[in-house]
C-alpha positions in Angstrom: 155.8 -39.9 -0.7 158.3 -37.9 -2.8 161.9 -37.8 -1.5 164.6 -35.3 -2.3 167.2 -37.2 -4.3 170.3 -37.3 -2.1 172.8 -36.6 -5.0 171.0 -33.3 -5.7 171.9 -30.3 -3.5 168.6 -29.6 -1.6 169.0 -25.9 -1.6 171.2 -22.9 -2.5 171.1 -19.2 -2.8 172.2 -17.4 -6.0 172.3 -13.9 -7.5 169.9 -13.2 -10.3 171.7 -12.0 -13.5 170.5 -10.6 -16.8 169.6 -13.3 -19.4 169.0 -13.2 -23.1 165.3 -12.7 -22.7 164.5 -15.8 -24.7 162.2 -17.4 -22.1 159.9 -14.4 -22.3 159.7 -14.6 -26.1 158.7 -18.3 -26.0 156.1 -17.8 -23.2 158.0 -19.0 -20.1 160.0 -16.1 -18.6 162.8 -17.0 -16.3 165.1 -15.7 -13.7 168.7 -16.4 -14.7 171.1 -17.3 -11.9 174.8 -16.6 -11.6 176.7 -19.8 -12.6 179.4 -19.0 -10.0 176.9 -19.7 -7.3 175.4 -23.0 -8.5 176.5 -26.0 -6.5 179.1 -28.1 -8.3 177.1 -31.2 -7.5 174.0 -30.1 -9.4 173.8 -32.2 -12.6 172.5 -30.9 -15.9 168.7 -31.3 -16.1 165.2 -30.0 -15.4 164.1 -29.9 -11.8 160.9 -29.3 -9.8 161.7 -26.7 -7.1 160.5 -23.8 -5.1 162.1 -20.3 -5.0 162.0 -17.7 -2.3 162.7 -14.0 -1.9 161.4 -11.3 0.3 159.7 -13.8 2.6 157.6 -15.2 -0.3 157.9 -18.7 -1.7 156.8 -19.8 -5.2 156.7 -23.1 -7.2 159.2 -23.2 -10.0 160.9 -25.3 -12.7 164.6 -25.1 -13.0 166.8 -25.7 -16.0 170.5 -26.2 -15.5 172.8 -27.0 -18.5 173.3 -26.2 -22.1 170.6 -24.9 -24.4 170.9 -27.1 -27.5 167.9 -25.7 -29.3 169.6 -22.3 -29.4 173.1 -23.7 -29.7 174.0 -21.8 -26.6 176.1 -22.1 -23.5 175.2 -23.5 -20.0 172.7 -21.6 -18.0 170.8 -22.0 -14.7 167.3 -20.4 -14.9 164.1 -20.8 -13.1 160.5 -20.3 -14.4 158.3 -19.1 -11.5 155.0 -20.9 -11.9 151.8 -18.9 -11.5 153.5 -15.6 -10.6 154.4 -12.8 -12.9 157.7 -11.5 -11.7 157.5 -7.7 -12.3 160.9 -6.8 -10.8 163.7 -9.4 -10.6 165.0 -9.9 -7.1 168.7 -9.5 -6.4 169.0 -13.0 -5.0 166.8 -16.0 -4.6 166.8 -19.2 -2.5 166.2 -22.4 -4.5 164.9 -25.5 -2.8 165.3 -28.5 -5.2 162.6 -31.1 -4.8 163.1 -33.6 -7.7 165.1 -34.0 -10.9 162.5 -34.4 -13.6 164.6 -35.2 -16.7 167.9 -34.7 -18.6 168.5 -31.9 -21.1 167.3 -32.8 -24.6 167.5 -31.2 -28.0 164.4 -30.3 -29.9 164.1 -29.8 -33.6 162.1 -26.6 -33.2 161.3 -24.0 -30.7 157.7 -25.0 -30.9 158.6 -28.5 -29.7 160.7 -27.1 -26.9 157.7 -24.9 -25.9 155.5 -27.9 -25.7 158.0 -29.8 -23.5 158.4 -26.8 -21.2 154.6 -26.9 -20.7 154.8 -30.6 -19.9 157.7 -29.9 -17.4 155.6 -27.2 -15.7 152.6 -29.5 -15.4 154.8 -32.3 -14.0 156.4 -29.8 -11.6 153.0 -28.8 -10.3 152.1 -32.5 -9.8 155.3 -33.1 -7.9 155.0 -30.1 -5.7 151.2 -30.6 -5.0 152.0 -34.1 -3.8 154.1 -32.6 -1.0 151.2 -30.5 0.4 
């Protein structure tokens, strides 16, 4: 049985904001969330979660923290798994299930892309274990 880690906020709602578009260019588009609405107790890392808007719920992987590969600032973004988001919602509800790992730096974008695919696979495994 997978438990929600008690130190992780189990859920929050945040406004979707415009991002740099980098996720799309590397094959894993994301919805970027307003940092002002991220719970202060959320630690930097990669998380398995689900996201909801307009009465629909989707599996997702969440990144919160700096983007060392791109030498860029902190962001909170979610990749919706198995669903092409045609039009970004204004707000989404995030249900954190499990923290998967810490933020790491990768020497190349190709190595980051491979890790993202592993994170997505692990997220699916975690979320499938709940059903």
